[in-house]
C-alpha positions in Angstrom: 183.5 111.9 113.1 181.6 109.5 115.7 178.0 107.4 115.3 175.3 106.3 117.3 173.3 103.8 116.3 169.1 104.3 117.5 166.4 101.6 117.9 163.3 103.4 118.3 161.0 100.7 120.5 158.3 102.9 122.0 155.7 102.8 119.7 152.3 100.9 120.6 151.9 98.1 117.8 148.2 98.9 117.5 147.8 96.9 114.3 150.0 93.9 115.4 147.8 93.9 118.7 150.7 93.7 120.6 154.6 95.1 120.6 155.5 93.2 117.7 159.6 94.0 118.0 160.1 91.2 120.7 158.4 88.9 117.8 160.5 86.1 117.1 162.0 86.0 113.2 164.3 83.0 113.3 164.2 82.8 116.7 165.7 86.2 117.3 163.2 89.2 118.1 162.8 91.7 115.3 164.7 94.6 117.1 167.8 92.3 117.5 168.1 92.2 113.4 167.9 96.7 113.9 170.7 96.0 116.6 173.4 93.4 115.0 173.6 95.7 111.8 174.2 99.0 113.6 176.7 96.6 115.7 178.3 95.1 112.6 179.0 98.5 111.2 181.1 99.0 114.4 178.7 101.8 115.7 178.8 103.1 119.4 176.7 103.7 121.6 174.0 101.8 120.2 170.4 103.1 122.1 167.1 101.2 122.5 165.2 104.0 122.9 161.9 103.0 124.5 159.3 103.9 127.5 159.0 102.5 130.8 156.4 100.2 129.9 158.4 98.2 127.5 161.6 98.4 128.6 161.4 95.6 131.5 161.3 93.3 128.2 164.7 94.4 127.3 166.2 93.6 130.3 169.0 91.2 128.7 170.1 93.4 126.0 173.9 94.7 126.4 172.8 98.3 124.9 171.9 101.0 126.6 168.0 101.9 127.1 166.9 105.4 126.7 163.7 105.8 128.7 160.6 108.4 127.6 159.0 109.6 130.8 155.7 110.1 128.3 154.9 107.3 126.1 153.8 107.1 122.6 155.2 110.9 121.8 156.7 109.2 118.3 159.8 108.8 116.8 161.1 112.9 116.7 160.4 112.8 120.2 162.7 109.7 120.4 165.2 111.0 118.3 165.5 114.3 120.2 165.9 112.7 123.5 168.3 110.7 122.6 170.1 113.5 121.1 169.9 115.7 124.0 171.4 112.7 126.1 174.6 112.4 124.3 176.4 115.1 123.4 179.5 113.6 121.6 177.6 111.9 118.4 177.7 113.5 115.2 175.4 111.7 113.4 172.3 109.1 115.0 171.8 106.0 112.7 167.9 105.9 113.6 166.3 102.5 113.0 163.2 101.0 113.7 162.7 97.8 115.5 160.1 96.2 113.4 162.4 95.9 110.2 163.9 92.4 111.1 165.3 92.1 107.1 167.4 94.9 107.8 170.8 94.4 106.5 174.3 95.0 107.0 175.0 96.0 103.7 171.9 98.8 104.1 173.6 100.9 107.0 176.8 100.6 105.3 175.4 102.2 102.1 173.8 104.8 103.7 177.0 105.8 106.1 179.2 106.0 103.2 176.8 109.3 102.4 177.6 111.1 105.7 181.3 111.7 104.5 180.3 115.5 102.9 178.9 118.2 106.1 176.6 119.4 103.2 173.6 117.3 104.9 171.6 117.1 107.7 169.9 114.0 107.6 170.8 110.9 105.3 167.1 109.2 104.3 166.5 106.3 102.0 163.7 106.0 99.3 162.1 102.9 98.2 159.6 103.1 94.9 159.3 107.0 95.4 158.6 106.2 99.0 161.1 108.1 101.5 161.9 105.8 105.0 162.7 108.3 107.7 162.4 105.7 110.6 165.8 103.8 108.7 167.8 107.2 108.1 171.1 109.2 109.6 170.4 112.0 111.3 172.6 114.7 111.7 173.3 116.8 115.1 172.4 119.8 113.8 168.9 118.3 113.8 168.7 119.3 117.0 167.3 122.6 117.1 165.0 122.4 114.2 163.3 118.9 116.4 163.4 121.3 119.6 161.7 124.1 117.5 158.7 121.7 116.1 158.1 120.0 119.5 157.4 123.3 121.2 155.0 123.8 118.5 153.9 120.4 118.8 154.5 119.2 115.4 156.0 115.7 115.9 156.3 114.5 112.4 159.7 112.9 110.9 158.8 114.7 107.4 158.1 117.9 109.1 162.0 117.4 110.6 163.3 116.5 106.9 161.8 120.0 106.0 163.5 121.9 107.9 167.1 120.8 107.3 168.9 119.9 103.8 168.7 116.0 103.3 169.9 113.7 100.8 167.7 111.0 99.2 169.4 107.5 98.7 167.5 105.5 96.4 166.9 101.7 97.0 165.9 98.7 94.3 162.3 97.7 94.8 164.5 94.6 95.9 165.5 95.5 98.8 164.6 93.3 102.0 165.4 96.4 104.4 161.9 98.1 104.3 160.0 95.2 104.9 157.5 95.9 107.9 155.2 93.2 109.2 152.4 95.4 110.5 149.6 92.3 111.6 149.9 88.9 112.9 148.2 87.8 109.5 151.6 89.6 107.5 153.7 87.6 109.0 152.4 84.3 108.8 152.2 85.3 105.4 155.7 86.1 105.2 156.8 82.5 106.5 154.8 80.9 104.4 156.0 82.7 101.1 
């Protein structure tokens, strides 16, 4: 079984006012925490899925860039694009680029559920909220994703509703799900 890591880094960060993935936390940009959590679990290749406008800002990274020619088509489009361009991996571990508190252990826990061929996705749940942007997707999701995109349906939830998936519950204390949506959120977190 082979597994790639995919960091979704093509969003607009409209609530934040600028691409928040480049914000620094403890001297590292947010997106680097996602890369590190995937690397520390020996996933390869690791891909940053981004667009033409943001790609130049990743020039110092030592991972592969998957550049979408059409900006802001959403995470389902990004996952589909990466799956089509990488025929080898069986699984794709997707992490958002704006979760600086994601942990290596979180990634490891989810990977443990890929041993079964029963599911096409493994998705974490915290406080009854599903998190499809911090999840695993099997190559078997490619055809359903293709079908949805042809219908102009771009929701990750729509993909999950079209495949058999497993949810894994995490405690409310799990920091991996902390998402910074505004500069004031970040300031408040840094003060706390």
